[in-house]
N, C-alpha and C positions, 0 to 999 in steps of 0.2 A: 916073636911077631906072629899075631894072628891074621889069618886070611881074611880079606874084606869084600864086600859086594859093591858094586858099581849103584845099583839101586838105594842101598844105604847112604852112600856119600851123596848122591843126588838130594835125596829127601833131607839129609840134615843141612845140606848147602842152601835149600831153599826155605829151610826153618830160620836161616839168618835174616831173611828179609823181615819175618814177623819179629824177630829179636829185637833187631834195630833198625826200624823202617827208615827213620829220617837219615840216620848214617849211611846205611846202605844206599838209599835212593838219592842222596846229597853227593856222595861220592861219585855214582854213577852219572849224574847230571853233570859234574865237574869234568869227567873223562870225556864225555860227549861234547863238551864245550871246548875242549883244547885239540881234539882230534881234526878239526878243520885246518889246523896250522900245516898238516900234511900235504896240503894243496898250495902252500907258499914254498915249503921246504920239506921234501921227503925225509932228509937226513933228520931234521927236527922233528918231523912227525913219527918217524920210527922210534926215535928216542923217548918222545913224551908217552907213545902210546905203550912202548913196552916198560917203562917206568911205572906208568898207571897200573898196569898189569902185575907187576910185583909188589908195589906200594899196597895194592889191595889184599895181598896176603896179610900184610900187617893190619890193614884195617879190618879184616875178617878176625884177627886175633883179637884186637881191641874190642869188637862188639863181643866176642865170646868171653872176655875177661870182664867186661862192663856189666854185662846182663846176666853172667852166670857164677861168676866167683865171688868170694867174700870181700877181695880186695881189688876193687876195680881200678883201671888206669885212665889217664888222662889221654885225649884224642893225639895231642901232639906228641905224646909217648910212642903212639904206632907209627907217625910219619917220621919222627927223628931217629927211630930204630930202623927202619926198613929203607928209608930214602937212599942213604949212601950206596949199600949193596944194591938196590935196585937201578940206581943210575950206573954203576958199573957193570951189571949185568947188561943192561940196555945197550950201553955204549959198546960193548963187545959184540952184541948182536948187529948192531948198526954197521959195525967195522966188516964183519962177514958179508952182510948184504952188499955194502960198496964194494968189496972184492969182487964177488959174484958178477956185480953189474959192470964193473970195469972190464973183466975178461969177456962178458957177453958182448958189450959195446965195441970193443977191439975186432972180435971176432967178425961183427955185422958192418965195421966200419964208420959207427955213428958215434965218434969220439965226442962231438959236441953235447952228448947227453949226459957225459960225465959231470960237468959242472952244473947241469939242471938238478943232480942229487942234492946239491946244497941250496940252491934258490932257483925256483921257477914259478913266477906268479901266475896262478890258475883261476883266482878269484875274479874273474872278469864277467862283464854282462852277457857276453857271448856264451859262456858256460852256465850261467844262472836263469837268464831270462827265459820266458816260455817254457818253463819245465815244472812238472808238478813236484810236490813237496817229496814223493819217494823217489823220483828220478835225482833230485838233488841230493838227498840223502845217499842214494846208491853211489853217486859219482863222488861225494865227500868221503865217504867211510869205506870205499872199496880197498883202497891201501892198508887199512887197519885190520881189516880181515884176512888179507893176505899176510899181514904181518904176524898177526895171531897165528896163524898155519906155519909160517916159517920159524916162529920162536918155539913152537911145540917141535918141530923137526930138528932144530938145533938142540934143545933140551935133551931129546932121545937119543941124539947122535955122539954129543960131546959131553953131555953131563947126564942128568937123571931128573925125572919128574920132581923128585923129591929133593934135589940138590938145594934149591934156593931156600925152603923153609928150614932145612937142616942147618945150612949155614948161617939163617939170620936167628933161628931161635936156639941152636945148641952151640953156634960160634964154631961149626966144623971148618977144617980147610977145604976148599975145593976136591981135593984127591979123596979126602976122607968122605966127604958128603956124596961123591960119586959112588964110591964103594959101598957104602952103607945103601945108598938109594938104589943102586943096581939090584943088590941082594933083595931089598924090599919087592922092588918091581918084579924080580923073579919069582918071588912067594906069591905075588899077587897078579900074575898076568893077565888073567882073565877080566878082573876089575879095571886095571890100568888100560887095556886096550880098549875096552868099552867107554872108558872116560875119554881117551884120546879120539876114538872113533866119533863119539857124541860130539865134543867141541869141534872137531875139523867139520862135520857134517853141519852144524850149526853155524860156523863162520862161512861155509858154502852158502847156506841158505840165507844168512844176512848179506852177503855180497851180490844177491839177485832179488831176492822176495822181501825181506824184513830188514832193510839196511837201518832204520831207526832203532833197532835191537841191538846193535853193534856194541854200544857203550854197557848195555846189560848183558851182555855176552862175556864182556871183559870181566866184570865184577863177578859174575857168575863163575867163570874160569878160576878166579884168585881164590874164591871163596872153596870151590872144591879143591884147590890146591892145599889150602890150609886144613880142610876137614880130612882129606886122605892121609896128610901128614901126620895129624892129631890122631886119628883113629889108629893108626899104626906105631908111631913112635912115641906117643904119649900115654901114660897109663889112665889118666883122668877120664871121665865119662865123657862122651861126646853130646853136644847141645841137643835139647829135644828127645 
């Protein structure tokens, strides 16, 4: 496995926008439309956001094959292939989040908040009226940016940055994906740390300054996950 550079991964990821602009933009818009459900049910919001992140890896693969390969695949191939594993991964992260929240609420004595994890209607006039578009977007997408950071921390703690694409595209078991992924990370620490630092910094920025770009950040992160995986684990030439 050759060593990689974060700048090359970022450049290749941005090229996906020009390779399949309608697919890339369309999926990003879809992600942005379902994220507000997190203000009705945080559990559902986390599940949908993380699922969207991981399904986006399959969408990136679809764009790559459709516009770069001799044998393109259909859009539903990407969805059908990536959705089951994405839901499983998202469900696991949601359970971890819930466990941490329960412990925190027990210590603070706010047990009533445990039920609000599953349903808490916040899309009310009081929360939406007399606010600018940026303020509303900031409020709606705040949890999604925290979810992205939490997901990255869970990946680097209990799995690997490369675990999901290895399990998805090479049918690795979780343990094998973690082992090979950890080895790849150790060989490319500088690039991986820069990638993670960039993503977390952008999530923090989206949580405060540019909330409307949160869905874009999700799709960009999905694309970088695919591009970095492909550059290390697949022999074929990267797009662009």
